[in-house]
C-alpha positions in Angstrom: -29.1 -141.1 16.2 -27.3 -141.7 12.9 -24.8 -138.8 12.2 -24.6 -139.5 8.6 -24.9 -136.4 6.3 -27.0 -136.8 3.1 -23.7 -137.1 1.2 -22.7 -140.3 3.0 -18.9 -140.9 3.4 -17.9 -144.4 2.6 -16.7 -145.0 6.3 -18.9 -144.3 9.1 -20.3 -145.3 12.6 -22.6 -147.7 10.9 -20.0 -149.7 9.0 -18.8 -152.2 11.6 -22.3 -153.5 12.5 -24.7 -152.3 9.8 -27.6 -154.2 9.2 -30.4 -154.1 6.6 -32.6 -152.5 9.1 -29.9 -149.7 9.6 -29.9 -149.0 5.9 -33.6 -149.0 5.4 -34.0 -146.6 8.4 -31.2 -144.4 7.2 -32.9 -144.1 3.8 -36.0 -143.2 5.3 -34.6 -140.5 7.4 -32.6 -138.8 4.6 -35.6 -139.0 2.3 -37.7 -137.4 5.0 -35.2 -134.6 5.8 -34.8 -133.9 2.0 -38.3 -132.8 2.0 -37.7 -130.2 4.6 -36.5 -126.7 4.2 -32.9 -126.2 5.6 -34.4 -124.1 8.6 -36.8 -126.8 9.5 -34.2 -129.6 9.5 -32.3 -128.3 12.5 -35.5 -127.7 14.5 -36.7 -131.3 13.8 -33.5 -132.9 14.4 -33.2 -130.9 17.7 -36.5 -132.2 18.8 -35.7 -135.8 18.0 -32.2 -135.6 19.8 -33.9 -134.0 22.9 -36.7 -136.6 22.8 -34.1 -139.7 22.9 -31.6 -137.9 25.0 -29.0 -137.9 22.2 -26.2 -135.2 22.0 -25.9 -134.5 18.3 -24.3 -131.2 17.4 -22.5 -132.6 14.5 -25.5 -134.2 13.2 -27.6 -131.1 13.5 -24.9 -129.1 11.5 -24.7 -131.5 8.7 -28.3 -132.3 8.3 -29.4 -128.9 8.5 -27.2 -127.5 5.7 -28.9 -126.9 2.4 -26.0 -128.7 0.6 -23.6 -131.3 1.8 -20.2 -132.2 0.9 -18.1 -135.3 2.1 -15.9 -134.1 5.1 -13.8 -137.2 5.1 -12.5 -136.8 1.4 -10.2 -134.3 0.0 -11.5 -134.3 -3.7 -14.4 -132.0 -5.0 -17.8 -133.1 -4.1 -21.0 -132.2 -5.9 -21.7 -129.0 -3.8 -18.5 -127.5 -5.0 -19.0 -127.7 -8.8 -22.6 -128.3 -10.1 -21.6 -126.9 -13.6 -20.3 -130.2 -14.7 -22.3 -131.5 -17.7 -23.8 -135.2 -17.5 -21.6 -136.3 -20.4 -18.5 -135.2 -18.3 -19.9 -136.8 -15.0 -20.3 -140.1 -16.7 -16.9 -139.9 -18.3 -15.3 -139.1 -14.9 -17.4 -142.0 -12.9 -16.9 -144.6 -15.6 -19.8 -147.0 -14.8 -19.3 -150.4 -16.1 -22.8 -151.9 -16.1 -26.5 -150.9 -16.6 -26.9 -150.8 -12.9 -23.9 -148.7 -12.2 -25.0 -146.4 -15.0 -28.4 -146.0 -13.3 -26.8 -145.2 -10.1 -24.6 -142.5 -11.6 -27.4 -141.1 -13.4 -29.7 -141.1 -10.3 -26.8 -139.3 -8.4 -26.7 -136.6 -11.2 -30.5 -136.2 -11.2 -30.6 -135.9 -7.3 -27.6 -133.5 -6.8 -27.3 -131.6 -10.1 -30.8 -131.3 -11.1 -32.6 -131.2 -7.9 -34.8 -134.3 -8.8 -34.8 -136.6 -5.8 -37.7 -138.7 -7.2 -37.5 -140.1 -10.8 -38.8 -142.7 -13.0 -37.4 -144.6 -16.1 -38.2 -141.9 -18.5 -36.2 -139.4 -16.6 -33.3 -141.7 -16.3 -33.6 -142.4 -20.1 -33.7 -138.8 -21.1 -30.6 -138.0 -19.1 -28.8 -141.1 -20.3 -29.3 -139.7 -23.9 -28.2 -136.3 -22.7 -25.0 -137.8 -21.5 -24.3 -139.6 -24.7 -24.5 -143.1 -23.1 -25.7 -146.3 -24.9 -29.3 -146.6 -24.9 -30.7 -149.0 -22.3 -32.2 -152.1 -23.7 -35.1 -151.5 -21.0 -34.8 -148.7 -18.7 -37.4 -149.9 -16.4 -35.7 -153.3 -16.0 -32.4 -151.4 -15.2 -34.1 -149.4 -12.6 -35.7 -152.5 -11.1 -32.4 -154.1 -11.0 -30.5 -151.1 -9.4 -33.4 -151.2 -6.7 -32.9 -154.9 -6.0 -29.0 -154.4 -5.5 -29.7 -151.3 -3.1 -28.5 -148.7 -5.5 -31.9 -147.2 -5.6 -34.8 -147.2 -3.1 -38.7 -146.9 -3.7 -40.0 -143.4 -3.4 -43.7 -144.1 -3.8 -46.0 -144.1 -6.8 -43.7 -146.2 -8.8 -40.9 -143.6 -8.5 -37.4 -144.2 -7.3 -34.7 -142.4 -5.4 -31.1 -142.6 -4.8 -30.3 -144.7 -1.8 -27.7 -144.1 0.9 -25.8 -146.9 -0.3 -26.1 -146.0 -3.9 -24.8 -142.4 -3.3 -21.7 -143.8 -1.4 -21.0 -146.1 -4.3 -21.1 -143.2 -6.8 -19.0 -141.0 -4.6 -16.3 -143.7 -4.6 -16.1 -144.0 -8.3 -13.8 -144.2 -10.4 -12.2 -146.0 -7.6 -13.7 -149.4 -8.4 -11.9 -151.3 -5.5 -13.3 -148.7 -3.1 -16.7 -148.8 -4.8 -16.7 -152.5 -4.7 -15.9 -152.7 -0.9 -18.7 -150.4 -0.2 -21.3 -152.6 -1.8 -19.7 -155.7 -0.4 -20.0 -154.4 3.1 -23.6 -154.0 2.9 -24.3 -157.4 1.8 -25.6 -159.7 4.8 -23.2 -162.3 5.8 -24.5 -165.9 4.9 -25.3 -167.9 8.1 -24.5 -171.4 8.1 -27.5 -173.7 7.8 -28.5 -175.4 11.0 -28.7 -178.7 9.3 -25.0 -178.5 8.4 -23.9 -177.5 11.7 -25.8 -180.5 13.3 -24.2 -182.9 10.8 -20.8 -181.4 11.4 -21.4 -181.9 15.1 -22.3 -185.5 14.7 -19.4 -186.3 12.7 -17.0 -185.0 15.5 -18.7 -187.1 18.3 
């Protein structure tokens, strides 16, 4: 049982051996719990924990709560101040690329506007409201953000903020920390079998 809250901390039990399957399942779980009312989250999580014989009191407390802060960090989280304007939010996060800007706007839509599933038009409107440079093509920017795991598909062409994207935005404006989060999620390249065999032949 994954004991991550919806506002994922940048360091957690999946960091050491996390795989693409882990992230996929985590995104699916968070998306599913996001559709439930707070009182139902605890009930469902208790049933799942009982079924698999997992003791997860901390998981129940954080996933069942209506809003979630980052317990591992001292700075304010979105649940503590939801009055910040999109312009101020983007100024504080300081995204450098279109993909990073999409991730930040997606975070704002999710946690400040209560819009978990969004499309290119939603992001474009918020981008204008935040006084950001206009996207050359918002649809392409969202597609690129999805390929890089900042966003995840939400069905019917919509997107949602991924668990990894949430960690990234939470880390900003600390760019070193944000880059490390994204780097830790990339699968390590495996040596090609042919190269290994060739290397073995040379040593014989």
